[in-house]
N, C-alpha and C positions, 0 to 999 in steps of 0.2 A: 429405253437405253435395250441394244442387244443382250445377251448373254456374253457374247466376249467382251464386249466394253464393260461390261459389270464386273467379270473376271480380271479383266487388265486393270482395271480403276482399283478392285482390292488387292491384289498383287504390289501396286504401287504403293499402296496405304501402307501395306505388311514391312515393305522393303524400308520405308522413309523412318516407321516407326522403329526397328532393327536398329538403322544407321544412327538414329537420334539417341537408343538406349545406350551403342558401344560407344558415342560420343561422352555421353555423364559416364560409364563406367570407367573412361581414360582417366575425367577429370573427379572421380570421386575417392574424397579423403581417405588413406589407406586404414585399413583395420589393426595394424598392429605398425610400430615401430620399435625399431631394433637398437638398443644404447649399450655403451660401452663407454668403461670407466679405467683408465689406464696409466699407473706411474711407469714411463717409462725408462727410468735413469739414466737421462740421456742417452739413452740406445748402447748403455755399456753393460753386456751380461756379466754381472757379477762375478763369473768363475772365470773368466778372463781380463784381465786390467789391462786400461788404457784402451782395448780395443771398442768402436763404434760400428755397431751390427745392424745398419738400417735395414737390411733384407730381413732380418731375424725379428723385428718389431711390425715392420710391413704386413709380415707372413701371418702375425699372430691377429694383428687387426684385419686383415683381409678373409681369414680362416671364422672370424666370429660372423661376418658380414651385418655390420652395423651401418643404421641409417644414422646417427651421430654418436661424435665419440668426446670425451672427456677428457684432457692429456694432462699429466704433470711430469715435472722437471723433464723439462724442454728445451733444449741448447740452441740457440740461432748465432750465427757467424763469430764465434768466438774458437778461442786455442783448443780447446779442451775436446770441441768434437772436428771443428774444421771452420777454416773463416770465409768459406764459402757455403757453408751448410745450413740453411733455413730447416729445421728436422720439420716442424709443422707443417712449411709448405712442400717440403721434400715426401714425405706421406699422403700430402692431399693430391698430388701429383699421380703417386703410384696407386693410392687406389679410388680415382677418378671420384674427388670430392673437393670439396670448398676449407680452407681454413682459416681461424682469425687464432693469431699469437697475443697474449699480455703478458710483457713483461714483471715479471717479481724483483730481480735485481740486473744492475751491470754487471756481465763478466766475462771475465779473460778477452778483454777487447769487442766482445759482444752482448750478449743477452743471454738471460735463464729464466724461465716463468712455464705459463701455461698455457692451454691451446683450446680450440673445440674444431671438431673437422663436421662436416655435414653433407649428406648425398642432396640435399632439399635446395632451393634458392635461399640463398642469404639474402635478408632486406636491413638490417641492420646490425652494426657491434658494438659492443663498448667492453672498457676496461674501468674496474673500481679497485683504488687503492684502499687494505684493509689498514687496521691499525697494528702497531707495534708498539708496544708498551713501553715510556722513556726508562732506560736502567735494566734491559731484561735481554740487550745484547739480541734479542731476536732478529731473523731474516725478515725482511720488509716483505709482505705478502698481497696476493691480488684475486678478481673476483674477474673472469671472461664471463661475456654474455653476447649470446648471437641468436637475433627472432629471426626462425627459419618459415619459410611457408610449403604448407603440407599440398600435396594432391588435393583440389580440391577448394583450396583459398584458406584454410584455416591455418592459423600461424601458432606457433610454440617458439617460447624461451628457452634455450638449452645454455647453461649454465655449469662452468669448469670452475675449480678453486683447488688449492692446496695449501694447508692450515699448519699453523707454527709448529715447530718439532721440538719445542723444550720438554724435558720432561713436565714442567709445569704447566698445569692449563692455562694460565691468566690469561697470555695472548689470545689461545684458542677460543676462549669464552666469549673475549671480546669479538674478537675475528666473525666467530660462528653469528653473533649479535647483530653484524653489520651485515652479514651473507642474509639470512632472513630478514631483516630490515629493508633490504634494498629488492629482494625478490619478494617479498609477499604485497611488494605497494605496486606491484607489475600487472597491468590491462590483461595479458597472456598465463595463459597455462606455462607452466614453470616446469622443466626437469634438470636438477643440479646434483651434479656429480662430482666427486674427487675425492684425493687422500685427505681425509680431516685430522691423521696422526691423533686419534683418539677411539675408543671403545664405547660401545653401546654400553647406557646405565650410568656413564658418569654426565656431568653437567653439559660438556659439548654437545653429545648426541641427544642428550634432552632437550636442547635447546632448538635443536635440526626438527627432532619430531614433535616439539609441539607447533610447528608450521606448518611442515611438509610430512607425506608418508613416504616411508622407506620401503624399497623393494623388498625388503626381506626384514622379519623380526627375529628368528634364531637364525644371526648370518655366519654363513661359514668364514673361516679364518683365510687371508687374505696375503699374511707375513706370517717367518719367512717363506721364501718361495718352495724350500722343503721343509717338509714337518710343519706347517704352517699352524701358528697358536693364536692367532687375533685378529680381528677382522677391522681395518679402520680405512676401507675404501666402502665408500656408498655411494647409492642412486638414489635418489628420493624425487618426488612430484609435488606438486598442488593439490590438496586433500581434492578427493573426489572428483578429478579430472581424468582419473587415468584406472585402468584395471589391468592388476600384474599377471599375464600370461605366462611367464617363466624369470625364472631365476638364476642363474649358476656365476659358480668361480671356477674359471678358466684354470685348470692343471698346467700351466706352460711354465715353466721351471727353468729354462735358459735365458731368455731374452731381456731379462728386467729383474730385480728385487722385491717387487711387488708382483699378486698373483692377478690379472686383470679379470672384471666384475660386467658380467652381461645380463641385463633385462630386456624381456621383449613384455612392451605394451601397448594396450587397449585405448585407444582414447574414448573420452566419454563425453564429449563435449560437439 
């Protein structure tokens, strides 16, 4: 073979290798996943009675640049926020994400509950009703799960919940037991986030910690938004399946009565 033909063949081989490498990199699983948990207070800024400010909530989320979002206190087509406003779908459209809403209760002719947003393809969604003990007058609660596919084909189950808000832990303990049982039985790595209405060191978060790893240990407070004193909003994941690269409480004090929590996770699977 002539030198010219040898060179041409070598150049073609190098080009093919480069193209193949490029295709591999385009489908390789991400080195990090950004997760946000946010109780949005039905998009009502606490400082402005009866105002629904979807622009403010959307900006907070957009500025955080999350891949996955767990939302709590979400209104859907009710008289409080607007009978034609599906807050989860509205945010998803604004952010270029997919949404799944799970009802907690019927409210104002519509619904009120929790949601998950994802920038990744969605494979499956489920709603699980959580127990409210008889005689407690607790508000019904739920768990929302969304199975997503990462670039490269690996799958992650993202979950959002909002536990009972009463002073007594009774409902929260039962609900957290149900959440951890449901999620521990999943065949995929799990990220679970939400407003747990409980602080670290008590039986509710101890139950979470027995099955999952929180993205913070000495967690910064998330409520109230001005001079916050308690952390009740958490992100956690299946033990050993992620490494925490970053965790923060975002100091945004206008849009909601909770501060949003953001974590950046590196998959280890």
